[in-house]
PDB file of N, H, CA, C and O in Angstrom:
ATOM      1  N   MET A   1     -19.063 -45.786-112.453  1.00  0.00           N
ATOM      2  CA  MET A   1     -20.118 -45.186-113.077  1.00  0.00           C
ATOM      3  C   MET A   1     -19.720 -43.674-113.060  1.00  0.00           C
ATOM      4  O   MET A   1     -19.139 -43.132-112.120  1.00  0.00           O
ATOM      5  N   LEU A   2     -20.085 -43.096-114.155  1.00  0.00           N
ATOM      6  H   LEU A   2     -20.558 -43.536-114.918  1.00  0.00           H
ATOM      7  CA  LEU A   2     -19.712 -41.728-114.252  1.00  0.00           C
ATOM      8  C   LEU A   2     -21.120 -40.630-114.032  1.00  0.00           C
ATOM      9  O   LEU A   2     -22.148 -40.842-114.675  1.00  0.00           O
ATOM     10  N   ARG A   3     -21.036 -39.689-113.245  1.00  0.00           N
ATOM     11  H   ARG A   3     -20.200 -39.517-112.723  1.00  0.00           H
ATOM     12  CA  ARG A   3     -22.227 -38.844-113.233  1.00  0.00           C
ATOM     13  C   ARG A   3     -22.224 -37.811-114.317  1.00  0.00           C
ATOM     14  O   ARG A   3     -21.330 -37.031-114.645  1.00  0.00           O
ATOM     15  N   LEU A   4     -23.265 -37.961-114.732  1.00  0.00           N
ATOM     16  H   LEU A   4     -23.991 -38.595-114.466  1.00  0.00           H
ATOM     17  CA  LEU A   4     -23.747 -36.944-115.819  1.00  0.00           C
ATOM     18  C   LEU A   4     -24.236 -35.639-115.413  1.00  0.00           C
ATOM     19  O   LEU A   4     -24.444 -35.510-114.206  1.00  0.00           O
ATOM     20  N   GLY A   5     -24.429 -34.789-116.057  1.00  0.00           N
ATOM     21  H   GLY A   5     -24.260 -34.893-117.037  1.00  0.00           H
ATOM     22  CA  GLY A   5     -24.870 -33.286-115.574  1.00  0.00           C
ATOM     23  C   GLY A   5     -26.194 -33.272-114.991  1.00  0.00           C
ATOM     24  O   GLY A   5     -26.435 -32.427-114.129  1.00  0.00           O
ATOM     25  N   LEU A   6     -27.027 -34.044-115.325  1.00  0.00           N
ATOM     26  H   LEU A   6     -26.831 -34.731-116.025  1.00  0.00           H
ATOM     27  CA  LEU A   6     -28.580 -33.932-114.347  1.00  0.00           C
ATOM     28  C   LEU A   6     -28.840 -34.763-113.372  1.00  0.00           C
ATOM     29  O   LEU A   6     -29.950 -35.016-112.904  1.00  0.00           O
ATOM     30  N   GLY A   7     -27.265 -35.429-112.887  1.00  0.00           N
ATOM     31  H   GLY A   7     -26.363 -35.224-113.267  1.00  0.00           H
ATOM     32  CA  GLY A   7     -27.610 -36.128-112.047  1.00  0.00           C
ATOM     33  C   GLY A   7     -28.005 -37.696-112.131  1.00  0.00           C
ATOM     34  O   GLY A   7     -28.391 -38.408-111.205  1.00  0.00           O
ATOM     35  N   SER A   8     -27.833 -37.995-113.296  1.00  0.00           N
ATOM     36  H   SER A   8     -27.520 -37.417-114.049  1.00  0.00           H
ATOM     37  CA  SER A   8     -27.875 -39.310-113.407  1.00  0.00           C
ATOM     38  C   SER A   8     -26.331 -40.136-113.885  1.00  0.00           C
ATOM     39  O   SER A   8     -25.331 -39.587-114.346  1.00  0.00           O
ATOM     40  N   PHE A   9     -26.518 -41.485-113.624  1.00  0.00           N
ATOM     41  H   PHE A   9     -27.331 -41.931-113.249  1.00  0.00           H
ATOM     42  CA  PHE A   9     -25.274 -42.162-113.873  1.00  0.00           C
ATOM     43  C   PHE A   9     -24.998 -42.929-114.811  1.00  0.00           C
ATOM     44  O   PHE A   9     -25.821 -43.843-114.812  1.00  0.00           O
ATOM     45  N   ARG A  10     -24.175 -43.049-115.712  1.00  0.00           N
ATOM     46  H   ARG A  10     -23.506 -42.306-115.711  1.00  0.00           H
ATOM     47  CA  ARG A  10     -23.643 -43.938-116.824  1.00  0.00           C
ATOM     48  C   ARG A  10     -22.453 -45.111-116.929  1.00  0.00           C
ATOM     49  O   ARG A  10     -21.278 -44.745-116.893  1.00  0.00           O
ATOM     50  N   LYS A  11     -22.703 -46.178-117.026  1.00  0.00           N
ATOM     51  H   LYS A  11     -23.657 -46.476-117.055  1.00  0.00           H
ATOM     52  CA  LYS A  11     -21.459 -46.660-116.951  1.00  0.00           C
ATOM     53  C   LYS A  11     -20.331 -46.437-117.851  1.00  0.00           C
ATOM     54  O   LYS A  11     -20.618 -45.952-118.945  1.00  0.00           O
ATOM     55  N   VAL A  12     -19.144 -46.686-117.614  1.00  0.00           N
ATOM     56  H   VAL A  12     -18.911 -47.079-116.725  1.00  0.00           H
ATOM     57  CA  VAL A  12     -17.917 -46.235-118.423  1.00  0.00           C
ATOM     58  C   VAL A  12     -16.954 -47.641-118.173  1.00  0.00           C
ATOM     59  O   VAL A  12     -16.537 -48.116-117.117  1.00  0.00           O
ATOM     60  N   GLU A  13     -16.771 -48.120-119.644  1.00  0.00           N
ATOM     61  H   GLU A  13     -17.110 -47.734-120.502  1.00  0.00           H
ATOM     62  CA  GLU A  13     -15.407 -49.125-119.648  1.00  0.00           C
ATOM     63  C   GLU A  13     -14.314 -48.378-119.460  1.00  0.00           C
ATOM     64  O   GLU A  13     -14.282 -47.204-119.830  1.00  0.00           O
ATOM     65  N   ASN A  14     -13.202 -49.034-118.809  1.00  0.00           N
ATOM     66  H   ASN A  14     -13.228 -49.987-118.509  1.00  0.00           H
ATOM     67  CA  ASN A  14     -11.869 -48.657-118.618  1.00  0.00           C
ATOM     68  C   ASN A  14     -11.247 -48.886-120.065  1.00  0.00           C
ATOM     69  O   ASN A  14     -11.797 -49.752-120.746  1.00  0.00           O
ATOM     70  N   ILE A  15     -10.242 -48.258-120.571  1.00  0.00           N
ATOM     71  H   ILE A  15      -9.796 -47.555-120.018  1.00  0.00           H
ATOM     72  CA  ILE A  15      -9.594 -48.436-121.760  1.00  0.00           C
ATOM     73  C   ILE A  15      -7.937 -48.407-121.477  1.00  0.00           C
ATOM     74  O   ILE A  15      -7.422 -47.382-121.032  1.00  0.00           O
ATOM     75  N   HIS A  16      -7.271 -49.408-121.720  1.00  0.00           N
ATOM     76  H   HIS A  16      -7.690 -50.241-122.082  1.00  0.00           H
ATOM     77  CA  HIS A  16      -6.015 -49.260-121.954  1.00  0.00           C
ATOM     78  C   HIS A  16      -5.350 -48.875-122.442  1.00  0.00           C
ATOM     79  O   HIS A  16      -5.072 -49.591-123.404  1.00  0.00           O
ATOM     80  N   LEU A  17      -4.626 -47.774-122.381  1.00  0.00           N
ATOM     81  H   LEU A  17      -4.851 -47.193-121.599  1.00  0.00           H
ATOM     82  CA  LEU A  17      -3.524 -47.325-123.830  1.00  0.00           C
ATOM     83  C   LEU A  17      -2.021 -47.513-123.638  1.00  0.00           C
ATOM     84  O   LEU A  17      -1.462 -47.536-122.542  1.00  0.00           O
ATOM     85  N   SER A  18      -1.392 -47.654-124.899  1.00  0.00           N
ATOM     86  H   SER A  18      -1.846 -47.635-125.790  1.00  0.00           H
ATOM     87  CA  SER A  18       0.164 -47.900-124.811  1.00  0.00           C
ATOM     88  C   SER A  18       0.922 -46.280-124.297  1.00  0.00           C
ATOM     89  O   SER A  18       0.309 -45.214-124.252  1.00  0.00           O
ATOM     90  N   ARG A  19       1.845 -46.410-124.078  1.00  0.00           N
ATOM     91  H   ARG A  19       2.343 -47.277-124.114  1.00  0.00           H
ATOM     92  CA  ARG A  19       2.710 -45.050-123.874  1.00  0.00           C
ATOM     93  C   ARG A  19       2.440 -44.411-125.284  1.00  0.00           C
ATOM     94  O   ARG A  19       1.963 -43.278-125.221  1.00  0.00           O
ATOM     95  N   MET A  20       2.572 -44.725-126.071  1.00  0.00           N
ATOM     96  H   MET A  20       2.960 -45.645-126.123  1.00  0.00           H
ATOM     97  CA  MET A  20       2.768 -44.175-127.354  1.00  0.00           C
ATOM     98  C   MET A  20       1.549 -43.561-127.779  1.00  0.00           C
ATOM     99  O   MET A  20       1.593 -42.492-128.388  1.00  0.00           O
ATOM    100  N   ALA A  21       0.200 -44.266-127.457  1.00  0.00           N
ATOM    101  H   ALA A  21       0.164 -45.134-126.962  1.00  0.00           H
ATOM    102  CA  ALA A  21      -1.038 -43.777-127.546  1.00  0.00           C
ATOM    103  C   ALA A  21      -1.130 -42.491-126.757  1.00  0.00           C
ATOM    104  O   ALA A  21      -1.507 -41.451-127.298  1.00  0.00           O
ATOM    105  N   CYS A  22      -0.765 -42.557-125.397  1.00  0.00           N
ATOM    106  H   CYS A  22      -0.458 -43.402-124.958  1.00  0.00           H
ATOM    107  CA  CYS A  22      -0.993 -41.326-124.577  1.00  0.00           C
ATOM    108  C   CYS A  22      -0.033 -40.374-125.035  1.00  0.00           C
ATOM    109  O   CYS A  22      -0.388 -39.202-124.903  1.00  0.00           O
ATOM    110  N   LEU A  23       1.009 -40.557-125.504  1.00  0.00           N
ATOM    111  H   LEU A  23       1.298 -41.508-125.612  1.00  0.00           H
ATOM    112  CA  LEU A  23       1.944 -39.560-126.199  1.00  0.00           C
ATOM    113  C   LEU A  23       1.105 -38.653-127.128  1.00  0.00           C
ATOM    114  O   LEU A  23       0.862 -37.480-126.847  1.00  0.00           O
ATOM    115  N   ILE A  24       0.612 -39.361-128.423  1.00  0.00           N
ATOM    116  H   ILE A  24       0.809 -40.315-128.651  1.00  0.00           H
ATOM    117  CA  ILE A  24      -0.062 -39.031-129.527  1.00  0.00           C
ATOM    118  C   ILE A  24      -0.985 -38.075-128.973  1.00  0.00           C
ATOM    119  O   ILE A  24      -0.947 -36.927-129.417  1.00  0.00           O
ATOM    120  N   ILE A  25      -1.942 -38.421-127.924  1.00  0.00           N
ATOM    121  H   ILE A  25      -1.974 -39.353-127.563  1.00  0.00           H
ATOM    122  CA  ILE A  25      -3.041 -37.818-127.335  1.00  0.00           C
ATOM    123  C   ILE A  25      -2.313 -36.675-126.780  1.00  0.00           C
ATOM    124  O   ILE A  25      -2.643 -35.535-127.103  1.00  0.00           O
ATOM    125  N   ALA A  26      -1.477 -36.864-126.078  1.00  0.00           N
ATOM    126  H   ALA A  26      -1.209 -37.791-125.816  1.00  0.00           H
ATOM    127  CA  ALA A  26      -1.211 -35.288-125.229  1.00  0.00           C
ATOM    128  C   ALA A  26      -0.259 -34.485-126.625  1.00  0.00           C
ATOM    129  O   ALA A  26      -0.238 -33.258-126.520  1.00  0.00           O
ATOM    130  N   GLU A  27       0.266 -34.885-127.490  1.00  0.00           N
ATOM    131  H   GLU A  27       0.249 -35.881-127.575  1.00  0.00           H
ATOM    132  CA  GLU A  27       0.744 -33.939-128.305  1.00  0.00           C
ATOM    133  C   GLU A  27      -0.141 -33.252-129.056  1.00  0.00           C
ATOM    134  O   GLU A  27       0.242 -32.141-129.423  1.00  0.00           O
ATOM    135  N   ASN A  28      -1.429 -33.668-129.453  1.00  0.00           N
ATOM    136  H   ASN A  28      -1.740 -34.571-129.155  1.00  0.00           H
ATOM    137  CA  ASN A  28      -2.624 -32.956-130.328  1.00  0.00           C
ATOM    138  C   ASN A  28      -3.277 -32.573-129.069  1.00  0.00           C
ATOM    139  O   ASN A  28      -4.273 -31.955-129.445  1.00  0.00           O
ATOM    140  N   ALA A  29      -3.275 -32.590-127.895  1.00  0.00           N
ATOM    141  H   ALA A  29      -2.466 -33.092-127.589  1.00  0.00           H
ATOM    142  CA  ALA A  29      -4.321 -31.782-127.194  1.00  0.00           C
ATOM    143  C   ALA A  29      -4.049 -30.369-126.794  1.00  0.00           C
ATOM    144  O   ALA A  29      -3.080 -29.857-127.354  1.00  0.00           O
ATOM    145  N   ASP A  30      -4.750 -29.590-125.885  1.00  0.00           N
ATOM    146  H   ASP A  30      -5.538 -30.006-125.430  1.00  0.00           H
ATOM    147  CA  ASP A  30      -4.285 -28.034-126.193  1.00  0.00           C
ATOM    148  C   ASP A  30      -3.300 -27.967-124.837  1.00  0.00           C
ATOM    149  O   ASP A  30      -3.609 -28.267-123.684  1.00  0.00           O
ATOM    150  N   GLY A  31      -2.353 -27.606-125.211  1.00  0.00           N
ATOM    151  H   GLY A  31      -2.102 -27.363-126.148  1.00  0.00           H
ATOM    152  CA  GLY A  31      -0.869 -27.467-124.545  1.00  0.00           C
ATOM    153  C   GLY A  31      -1.079 -26.105-123.301  1.00  0.00           C
ATOM    154  O   GLY A  31      -0.293 -25.919-122.372  1.00  0.00           O
ATOM    155  N   LYS A  32      -1.925 -25.538-123.489  1.00  0.00           N
ATOM    156  H   LYS A  32      -2.563 -25.689-124.243  1.00  0.00           H
ATOM    157  CA  LYS A  32      -2.141 -24.260-122.177  1.00  0.00           C
ATOM    158  C   LYS A  32      -2.596 -24.978-121.483  1.00  0.00           C
ATOM    159  O   LYS A  32      -2.083 -24.685-120.403  1.00  0.00           O
ATOM    160  N   LYS A  33      -3.468 -26.043-121.276  1.00  0.00           N
ATOM    161  H   LYS A  33      -3.886 -26.281-122.153  1.00  0.00           H
ATOM    162  CA  LYS A  33      -3.797 -26.760-120.008  1.00  0.00           C
ATOM    163  C   LYS A  33      -2.711 -27.043-118.882  1.00  0.00           C
ATOM    164  O   LYS A  33      -1.597 -27.235-119.370  1.00  0.00           O
ATOM    165  N   PRO A  34      -2.740 -27.086-118.082  1.00  0.00           N
ATOM    166  CA  PRO A  34      -1.650 -27.748-117.185  1.00  0.00           C
ATOM    167  C   PRO A  34      -1.508 -29.312-117.331  1.00  0.00           C
ATOM    168  O   PRO A  34      -0.511 -30.005-117.535  1.00  0.00           O
ATOM    169  N   GLN A  35      -2.814 -29.631-117.163  1.00  0.00           N
ATOM    170  H   GLN A  35      -3.624 -29.068-116.998  1.00  0.00           H
ATOM    171  CA  GLN A  35      -2.905 -31.551-117.554  1.00  0.00           C
ATOM    172  C   GLN A  35      -2.094 -31.725-118.450  1.00  0.00           C
ATOM    173  O   GLN A  35      -0.980 -32.174-118.181  1.00  0.00           O
ATOM    174  N   VAL A  36      -2.401 -31.463-119.521  1.00  0.00           N
ATOM    175  H   VAL A  36      -3.306 -31.099-119.739  1.00  0.00           H
ATOM    176  CA  VAL A  36      -1.797 -31.677-120.792  1.00  0.00           C
ATOM    177  C   VAL A  36       0.036 -30.987-120.774  1.00  0.00           C
ATOM    178  O   VAL A  36       0.941 -31.612-121.326  1.00  0.00           O
ATOM    179  N   GLN A  37       0.162 -30.268-120.385  1.00  0.00           N
ATOM    180  H   GLN A  37      -0.574 -29.760-119.937  1.00  0.00           H
ATOM    181  CA  GLN A  37       1.660 -29.994-120.239  1.00  0.00           C
ATOM    182  C   GLN A  37       2.403 -30.762-119.218  1.00  0.00           C
ATOM    183  O   GLN A  37       3.580 -30.985-119.500  1.00  0.00           O
ATOM    184  N   MET A  38       1.913 -31.263-117.969  1.00  0.00           N
ATOM    185  H   MET A  38       0.956 -31.081-117.740  1.00  0.00           H
ATOM    186  CA  MET A  38       2.192 -32.291-117.177  1.00  0.00           C
ATOM    187  C   MET A  38       2.319 -33.823-117.754  1.00  0.00           C
ATOM    188  O   MET A  38       3.310 -34.520-117.533  1.00  0.00           O
ATOM    189  N   ALA A  39       1.363 -34.188-118.403  1.00  0.00           N
ATOM    190  H   ALA A  39       0.559 -33.621-118.582  1.00  0.00           H
ATOM    191  CA  ALA A  39       1.549 -35.349-119.566  1.00  0.00           C
ATOM    192  C   ALA A  39       2.739 -35.468-120.495  1.00  0.00           C
ATOM    193  O   ALA A  39       3.422 -36.472-120.699  1.00  0.00           O
ATOM    194  N   LYS A  40       2.887 -34.000-121.130  1.00  0.00           N
ATOM    195  H   LYS A  40       2.333 -33.185-120.964  1.00  0.00           H
ATOM    196  CA  LYS A  40       3.737 -34.104-122.032  1.00  0.00           C
ATOM    197  C   LYS A  40       5.157 -34.277-121.280  1.00  0.00           C
ATOM    198  O   LYS A  40       5.938 -35.090-121.775  1.00  0.00           O
ATOM    199  N   GLU A  41       5.449 -33.752-120.416  1.00  0.00           N
ATOM    200  H   GLU A  41       4.815 -33.091-120.014  1.00  0.00           H
ATOM    201  CA  GLU A  41       6.658 -33.726-119.550  1.00  0.00           C
ATOM    202  C   GLU A  41       6.865 -35.320-119.071  1.00  0.00           C
ATOM    203  O   GLU A  41       7.927 -35.938-119.007  1.00  0.00           O
ATOM    204  N   TYR A  42       5.775 -35.698-118.815  1.00  0.00           N
ATOM    205  H   TYR A  42       4.912 -35.196-118.867  1.00  0.00           H
ATOM    206  CA  TYR A  42       6.077 -37.215-117.862  1.00  0.00           C
ATOM    207  C   TYR A  42       6.178 -38.218-119.198  1.00  0.00           C
ATOM    208  O   TYR A  42       7.034 -39.102-119.232  1.00  0.00           O
ATOM    209  N   LEU A  43       5.354 -38.034-120.156  1.00  0.00           N
ATOM    210  H   LEU A  43       4.659 -37.316-120.129  1.00  0.00           H
ATOM    211  CA  LEU A  43       5.518 -38.930-121.234  1.00  0.00           C
ATOM    212  C   LEU A  43       6.964 -38.771-122.164  1.00  0.00           C
ATOM    213  O   LEU A  43       7.476 -39.711-122.773  1.00  0.00           O
ATOM    214  N   ARG A  44       7.401 -37.627-122.137  1.00  0.00           N
ATOM    215  H   ARG A  44       6.986 -36.863-121.643  1.00  0.00           H
ATOM    216  CA  ARG A  44       8.849 -37.392-122.726  1.00  0.00           C
ATOM    217  C   ARG A  44       9.857 -38.069-121.906  1.00  0.00           C
ATOM    218  O   ARG A  44      10.835 -38.189-122.643  1.00  0.00           O
ATOM    219  N   GLN A  45      10.054 -38.443-121.053  1.00  0.00           N
ATOM    220  H   GLN A  45       9.259 -38.345-120.454  1.00  0.00           H
ATOM    221  CA  GLN A  45      11.015 -39.265-119.994  1.00  0.00           C
ATOM    222  C   GLN A  45      11.536 -40.448-120.700  1.00  0.00           C
ATOM    223  O   GLN A  45      10.839 -41.351-121.162  1.00  0.00           O
ATOM    224  N   GLU A  46      12.917 -40.363-120.747  1.00  0.00           N
ATOM    225  H   GLU A  46      13.484 -39.629-120.371  1.00  0.00           H
ATOM    226  CA  GLU A  46      13.484 -41.792-121.102  1.00  0.00           C
ATOM    227  C   GLU A  46      13.124 -43.059-120.372  1.00  0.00           C
ATOM    228  O   GLU A  46      13.151 -43.089-119.142  1.00  0.00           O
ATOM    229  N   ILE A  47      12.812 -44.028-121.044  1.00  0.00           N
ATOM    230  H   ILE A  47      12.791 -44.003-122.044  1.00  0.00           H
ATOM    231  CA  ILE A  47      12.126 -45.436-120.875  1.00  0.00           C
ATOM    232  C   ILE A  47      13.307 -46.425-120.674  1.00  0.00           C
ATOM    233  O   ILE A  47      13.855 -46.577-121.765  1.00  0.00           O
ATOM    234  N   PRO A  48      13.866 -47.101-119.777  1.00  0.00           N
ATOM    235  CA  PRO A  48      14.727 -48.083-119.873  1.00  0.00           C
ATOM    236  C   PRO A  48      14.627 -49.142-120.719  1.00  0.00           C
ATOM    237  O   PRO A  48      13.653 -49.800-120.352  1.00  0.00           O
ATOM    238  N   ILE A  49      15.074 -49.571-121.537  1.00  0.00           N
ATOM    239  H   ILE A  49      15.865 -49.037-121.835  1.00  0.00           H
ATOM    240  CA  ILE A  49      15.397 -50.210-122.902  1.00  0.00           C
ATOM    241  C   ILE A  49      14.428 -51.640-122.640  1.00  0.00           C
ATOM    242  O   ILE A  49      13.516 -52.013-123.378  1.00  0.00           O
ATOM    243  N   PRO A  50      14.920 -52.345-121.324  1.00  0.00           N
ATOM    244  CA  PRO A  50      14.351 -53.705-120.819  1.00  0.00           C
ATOM    245  C   PRO A  50      12.793 -53.428-120.647  1.00  0.00           C
ATOM    246  O   PRO A  50      11.957 -54.163-121.173  1.00  0.00           O
ATOM    247  N   GLU A  51      12.484 -52.406-119.936  1.00  0.00           N
ATOM    248  H   GLU A  51      13.163 -51.809-119.509  1.00  0.00           H
ATOM    249  CA  GLU A  51      11.087 -52.131-120.199  1.00  0.00           C
ATOM    250  C   GLU A  51      10.197 -52.000-121.141  1.00  0.00           C
ATOM    251  O   GLU A  51       9.048 -52.439-121.098  1.00  0.00           O
ATOM    252  N   LEU A  52      10.845 -51.218-122.277  1.00  0.00           N
ATOM    253  H   LEU A  52      11.779 -50.862-122.312  1.00  0.00           H
ATOM    254  CA  LEU A  52      10.189 -51.204-123.746  1.00  0.00           C
ATOM    255  C   LEU A  52      10.220 -52.527-124.160  1.00  0.00           C
ATOM    256  O   LEU A  52       9.140 -52.952-124.570  1.00  0.00           O
ATOM    257  N   ILE A  53      11.061 -53.218-124.167  1.00  0.00           N
ATOM    258  H   ILE A  53      11.939 -52.872-123.834  1.00  0.00           H
ATOM    259  CA  ILE A  53      11.008 -54.648-124.818  1.00  0.00           C
ATOM    260  C   ILE A  53      10.144 -55.890-124.306  1.00  0.00           C
ATOM    261  O   ILE A  53       9.774 -56.873-124.949  1.00  0.00           O
ATOM    262  N   ASN A  54       9.900 -55.525-122.791  1.00  0.00           N
ATOM    263  H   ASN A  54      10.200 -54.727-122.268  1.00  0.00           H
ATOM    264  CA  ASN A  54       9.126 -55.922-122.230  1.00  0.00           C
ATOM    265  C   ASN A  54       7.497 -55.947-122.522  1.00  0.00           C
ATOM    266  O   ASN A  54       6.717 -56.894-122.623  1.00  0.00           O
ATOM    267  N   ASN A  55       7.331 -54.731-122.602  1.00  0.00           N
ATOM    268  H   ASN A  55       7.964 -53.961-122.520  1.00  0.00           H
ATOM    269  CA  ASN A  55       6.118 -54.086-123.066  1.00  0.00           C
ATOM    270  C   ASN A  55       5.656 -54.597-124.798  1.00  0.00           C
ATOM    271  O   ASN A  55       4.538 -54.916-125.203  1.00  0.00           O
ATOM    272  N   SER A  56       6.747 -54.537-125.441  1.00  0.00           N
ATOM    273  H   SER A  56       7.655 -54.278-125.113  1.00  0.00           H
ATOM    274  CA  SER A  56       6.705 -54.795-127.012  1.00  0.00           C
ATOM    275  C   SER A  56       6.052 -56.290-126.982  1.00  0.00           C
ATOM    276  O   SER A  56       5.065 -56.623-127.639  1.00  0.00           O
ATOM    277  N   LEU A  57       6.834 -57.172-126.045  1.00  0.00           N
ATOM    278  H   LEU A  57       7.635 -56.902-125.512  1.00  0.00           H
ATOM    279  CA  LEU A  57       6.600 -58.500-126.212  1.00  0.00           C
ATOM    280  C   LEU A  57       5.490 -58.845-125.614  1.00  0.00           C
ATOM    281  O   LEU A  57       4.894 -59.801-126.109  1.00  0.00           O
ATOM    282  N   SER A  58       5.048 -58.349-124.705  1.00  0.00           N
ATOM    283  H   SER A  58       5.533 -57.572-124.303  1.00  0.00           H
ATOM    284  CA  SER A  58       3.500 -58.555-123.904  1.00  0.00           C
ATOM    285  C   SER A  58       2.476 -57.794-124.682  1.00  0.00           C
ATOM    286  O   SER A  58       1.322 -58.212-124.593  1.00  0.00           O
ATOM    287  N   SER A  59       2.661 -56.943-125.290  1.00  0.00           N
ATOM    288  H   SER A  59       3.598 -56.604-125.363  1.00  0.00           H
ATOM    289  CA  SER A  59       1.503 -56.283-126.342  1.00  0.00           C
ATOM    290  C   SER A  59       0.923 -56.960-127.040  1.00  0.00           C
ATOM    291  O   SER A  59       1.494 -57.769-127.771  1.00  0.00           O
ATOM    292  N   ASN A  60      -0.427 -56.803-127.000  1.00  0.00           N
ATOM    293  H   ASN A  60      -0.892 -56.145-126.407  1.00  0.00           H
ATOM    294  CA  ASN A  60      -1.398 -57.458-127.993  1.00  0.00           C
ATOM    295  C   ASN A  60      -1.838 -56.911-128.952  1.00  0.00           C
ATOM    296  O   ASN A  60      -2.727 -57.495-129.572  1.00  0.00           O
ATOM    297  N   ILE A  61      -1.394 -55.661-129.388  1.00  0.00           N
ATOM    298  H   ILE A  61      -0.672 -55.187-128.884  1.00  0.00           H
ATOM    299  CA  ILE A  61      -1.500 -54.443-130.232  1.00  0.00           C
ATOM    300  C   ILE A  61      -0.828 -55.063-131.803  1.00  0.00           C
ATOM    301  O   ILE A  61       0.353 -55.365-131.982  1.00  0.00           O
ATOM    302  N   LEU A  62      -1.770 -55.132-132.673  1.00  0.00           N
ATOM    303  H   LEU A  62      -2.728 -54.888-132.528  1.00  0.00           H
ATOM    304  CA  LEU A  62      -0.994 -55.541-134.097  1.00  0.00           C
ATOM    305  C   LEU A  62      -0.077 -54.375-134.440  1.00  0.00           C
ATOM    306  O   LEU A  62      -0.346 -53.205-134.165  1.00  0.00           O
ATOM    307  N   PRO A  63       1.018 -54.779-135.059  1.00  0.00           N
ATOM    308  CA  PRO A  63       1.990 -53.520-135.555  1.00  0.00           C
ATOM    309  C   PRO A  63       1.421 -52.969-136.809  1.00  0.00           C
ATOM    310  O   PRO A  63       1.970 -52.021-137.372  1.00  0.00           O
TER     311      PRO A  63
END
């Protein structure tokens, strides 16, 4: 549940994004914010090749 400004609550669904989607969002966000800077640094780290292959094979995202 997400608390809104007037004290009411609203149900919010979780959305799972791929690493690439997160990187694209971070690249297009306001780079002055510390959270965006941390996200960019984290997402630019190299990923081991086996992890990439496993994630690609288990992904249900259309190419």
